[in-house]
C-alpha positions in Angstrom: 92.2 30.7 37.4 95.6 30.7 35.6 98.7 30.8 37.8 101.5 33.4 37.4 104.9 33.7 39.0 103.4 36.3 41.3 100.2 34.4 42.0 101.6 30.9 42.7 102.6 31.9 46.2 99.0 32.8 47.1 97.8 29.5 45.7 100.3 27.4 47.6 99.6 29.2 50.9 95.9 28.6 50.4 96.6 24.9 49.7 98.8 24.8 52.8 101.9 23.7 50.9 103.7 26.9 51.9 103.9 28.7 55.2 103.5 32.5 55.4 106.6 32.5 57.6 108.7 31.2 54.6 107.4 34.0 52.4 107.9 36.8 55.0 111.3 35.5 55.9 112.4 35.5 52.3 112.6 31.7 52.1 110.2 31.5 49.1 111.4 31.6 45.5 109.5 31.0 42.2 111.1 30.3 38.8 109.1 29.9 35.7 110.1 26.9 33.6 107.0 26.7 31.3 107.1 24.7 28.1 103.9 23.1 26.7 102.2 23.7 30.0 102.6 26.4 32.7 105.4 25.1 35.0 106.8 26.8 38.1 109.7 25.6 40.2 109.0 26.6 43.8 111.4 26.6 46.8 109.8 27.2 50.2 112.3 26.7 53.0 113.6 23.2 52.7 110.6 22.1 50.5 110.7 22.2 46.7 107.8 21.7 44.3 107.1 21.7 40.6 103.7 23.3 40.1 102.1 22.5 36.7 99.0 23.8 35.1 97.5 23.3 31.7 98.2 26.3 29.4 95.4 25.8 26.9 92.0 25.5 28.6 90.5 23.2 25.9 89.5 19.6 25.7 92.9 18.3 24.6 94.8 20.3 27.2 92.5 19.2 30.0 92.6 15.6 28.9 96.4 15.5 28.8 97.0 16.8 32.3 94.1 14.7 33.7 95.8 11.7 32.3 99.1 12.7 33.8 97.4 13.1 37.2 95.8 9.7 36.9 99.2 8.1 36.1 100.8 9.7 39.2 97.8 8.6 41.4 97.9 5.0 40.1 101.7 4.9 40.6 101.2 6.0 44.2 98.4 3.7 45.1 98.8 0.6 42.9 101.8 -1.7 43.7 101.6 -3.2 40.2 102.8 0.2 38.9 106.0 0.2 40.8 108.0 0.6 37.6 106.2 3.9 36.9 106.8 5.1 40.5 110.5 4.3 40.2 110.8 6.7 37.3 108.2 9.4 37.8 108.3 12.2 40.4 105.9 11.9 43.3 102.6 13.8 43.1 101.7 15.8 46.2 98.3 17.1 45.0 95.9 17.3 42.1 93.4 20.1 41.8 91.0 19.1 39.0 88.9 22.3 39.2 91.9 24.4 38.2 93.9 21.6 36.4 96.9 22.1 38.7 99.4 19.4 39.7 101.8 19.9 42.6 104.7 17.6 42.1 108.0 16.6 43.7 110.8 18.7 42.4 113.9 16.7 41.9 116.9 18.7 43.2 120.4 18.0 42.0 119.0 16.5 38.8 119.8 17.7 35.3 117.8 16.9 32.1 119.9 15.1 29.5 119.2 17.9 27.0 121.1 20.4 29.1 124.1 18.2 30.0 127.4 19.6 28.6 128.4 15.9 27.9 124.9 14.9 26.6 126.5 12.7 24.0 128.4 10.6 26.5 127.7 6.9 25.6 127.6 5.9 29.3 124.7 8.3 30.0 122.9 7.2 26.8 123.3 3.6 27.9 121.6 4.4 31.2 118.7 6.0 29.4 118.3 3.0 27.0 118.6 0.5 29.8 115.9 2.3 32.0 113.6 2.4 29.0 114.1 -1.3 28.2 113.5 -2.4 31.8 110.4 -0.3 32.0 108.9 -1.6 28.8 109.6 -5.2 29.8 108.1 -4.7 33.3 104.9 -3.1 32.0 103.9 -5.7 29.4 101.2 -7.4 31.5 97.8 -7.1 29.8 96.2 -6.0 33.0 97.7 -2.6 32.5 95.4 -2.0 29.5 92.7 -1.2 32.0 94.7 1.8 33.4 96.2 3.1 30.2 94.3 4.1 27.0 95.4 2.4 23.8 96.4 5.1 21.4 98.4 5.6 18.2 100.0 9.0 17.5 97.9 11.0 15.0 101.1 12.0 13.2 101.0 8.7 11.3 97.9 10.0 9.6 99.1 13.6 8.8 98.9 12.9 5.1 95.1 12.3 5.4 94.4 15.6 7.1 93.5 18.7 5.1 94.9 22.0 6.3 91.4 23.5 6.3 90.2 20.8 8.7 92.3 22.5 11.5 90.9 26.0 11.4 92.4 27.0 14.8 95.9 26.0 14.0 98.7 28.4 12.9 99.4 29.1 9.3 102.7 27.5 9.7 101.2 24.2 10.8 98.7 24.3 7.9 101.6 24.8 5.5 103.4 21.8 7.0 100.2 19.7 6.5 100.0 20.9 2.9 103.6 19.9 2.3 103.1 16.4 3.7 100.0 15.9 1.6 101.9 17.2 -1.5 104.6 14.5 -1.4 103.0 11.1 -1.9 106.1 9.4 -0.4 105.0 10.7 3.0 101.6 9.0 2.6 103.1 5.6 1.7 105.7 5.7 4.5 103.2 6.9 7.1 100.7 4.2 6.2 103.5 1.6 6.7 104.3 3.1 10.1 100.6 2.8 11.1 100.5 -0.8 10.0 103.7 -1.5 11.9 102.3 -0.1 15.2 102.0 -2.9 17.7 100.7 -2.0 21.1 102.2 -4.4 23.7 103.2 -2.4 26.8 102.8 0.8 28.6 104.8 3.6 27.0 105.6 7.1 28.4 104.9 8.6 25.0 107.4 11.5 25.1 110.7 9.9 26.1 113.0 12.7 24.9 116.2 14.1 26.3 114.4 17.1 27.8 112.2 14.8 29.9 115.0 12.5 31.2 116.6 13.6 34.5 119.8 12.3 35.9 121.3 12.9 39.4 124.8 14.1 40.1 125.8 10.5 40.9 124.6 9.4 37.4 123.4 6.1 38.7 119.7 6.1 37.6 117.2 7.9 35.4 114.0 9.7 36.3 111.3 10.7 33.8 108.9 13.6 33.8 105.8 14.6 31.7 103.6 11.5 31.7 100.7 13.2 30.0 101.0 11.0 26.9 101.4 7.7 28.7 99.4 4.9 27.1 99.2 1.3 26.1 101.3 1.4 22.9 104.3 0.4 20.8 107.5 0.5 22.8 109.5 1.4 19.7 107.8 4.8 19.8 109.6 5.7 23.0 112.9 4.4 21.6 112.4 6.3 18.4 111.6 9.5 20.3 114.8 9.3 22.3 116.9 8.6 19.2 115.3 11.4 17.3 115.9 13.9 20.2 119.6 13.2 19.8 119.4 13.5 16.0 117.7 16.9 16.3 121.0 18.5 17.3 122.6 17.5 14.0 119.5 18.1 11.9 118.9 21.6 13.2 122.6 22.7 13.6 124.8 20.6 11.4 127.6 23.1 11.5 127.7 22.9 15.3 127.0 19.2 15.9 128.5 16.5 13.8 126.6 13.2 13.4 129.8 11.3 14.0 130.0 12.8 17.5 126.4 11.7 18.3 126.5 8.2 16.8 128.3 6.5 19.8 125.4 7.7 22.0 122.8 6.4 19.6 124.4 3.0 19.5 124.7 3.0 23.3 120.9 3.7 23.6 120.2 0.6 21.6 122.8 -1.4 23.5 121.2 -0.4 26.8 117.7 -1.0 25.5 118.8 -4.6 24.8 116.1 -5.6 22.4 117.6 -7.0 19.2 116.1 -6.3 15.8 114.3 -3.1 16.6 116.7 -0.5 15.1 115.1 -0.5 11.6 111.6 0.1 13.0 112.9 2.6 15.4 114.5 4.5 12.5 111.2 4.6 10.6 109.3 5.7 13.7 111.9 8.4 14.3 111.1 9.8 10.9 107.4 10.1 12.0 108.6 11.7 15.3 110.5 14.3 13.3 107.2 15.4 11.7 105.8 15.7 15.2 108.7 17.9 16.3 108.2 20.1 13.2 104.5 20.4 14.1 105.3 21.4 17.7 107.8 24.1 16.7 105.1 25.8 14.5 102.7 26.4 17.3 102.3 30.1 16.6 104.2 30.5 13.3 102.7 32.4 10.5 104.7 30.3 8.0 107.0 27.3 7.8 110.3 28.1 9.6 113.7 27.0 8.5 113.9 24.5 11.4 110.6 23.0 10.4 111.7 22.6 6.8 114.9 20.9 7.9 113.0 18.5 10.1 110.5 17.7 7.4 113.2 17.0 4.8 115.1 14.8 7.3 111.8 13.0 8.0 111.2 12.4 4.3 114.7 11.1 3.8 114.4 8.7 6.8 110.9 7.4 5.9 111.7 6.8 2.3 115.2 5.4 2.8 115.2 3.7 6.2 117.9 1.2 5.5 120.2 3.9 4.2 119.3 6.1 7.2 120.0 3.4 9.7 123.6 3.1 8.4 124.2 6.8 8.1 122.6 7.9 11.4 123.8 5.1 13.6 127.2 4.9 11.9 126.8 1.2 11.0 127.1 1.5 7.2 
């Protein structure tokens, strides 16, 4: 069963999260907010939910949402995971048969990607501080039992032949071919793989679009925990930095790097871990390849955005010291 905007009401009534009276009285609203998965924002009277279902009914899709459900359940039941509970929305229900999560919807919150002042250093510092506190709080080795140890496969892109991924789009296969073509990618990606040092729980996709901030702007909340694992904390840091840089990389005529740099430096200041900026720059180069891959999901050829991201990735990975100065404005 796949949910639709029209069908989600029947599901929630059946699961007793919505009263028929709310529907009949016009107090029920559904708004599709789908991205990688099927997402529906639901308002039923005074109650609000985010209903999430896997979009692709395959092993990878099922595994990711099952992991996210496990994270929410552990955060709800295990006091040792209080740092996760402080950031993540509450999970009201998990339906494994249909791969559906019913989550707390966070009203009066805006994701950092959509803020009009998204480059405000004060907001960036809050995001960096929340990340640093979370990583330090989750370093205990006992968390290895709850979170799988993984390294992003993107650090091995140069080793994958396009024909090995028969079900992927032509655009993604073209990207893989380009990465294999330039030997500099291979050298740089292998260095990133060697540098990977798993030492804490990471959220795995700590980008602007997954960071929510309330109107008071006094704390950060974080959604989409499907990639949470025992990993290298610098990957989360690189992901956040790279999601800021994307504005400039994809639209340089609209967004100047000089206007973004104060936010980038504020993220690092808030994170408060000296000596990580160079490694974060290199990991951000890898993360740009991931973003290029994601935007080619159904593309029949490499898009202009993917080419820009790939070129920026190559520049960062092959000249990380130069990139640190140029991108952070510390040259």
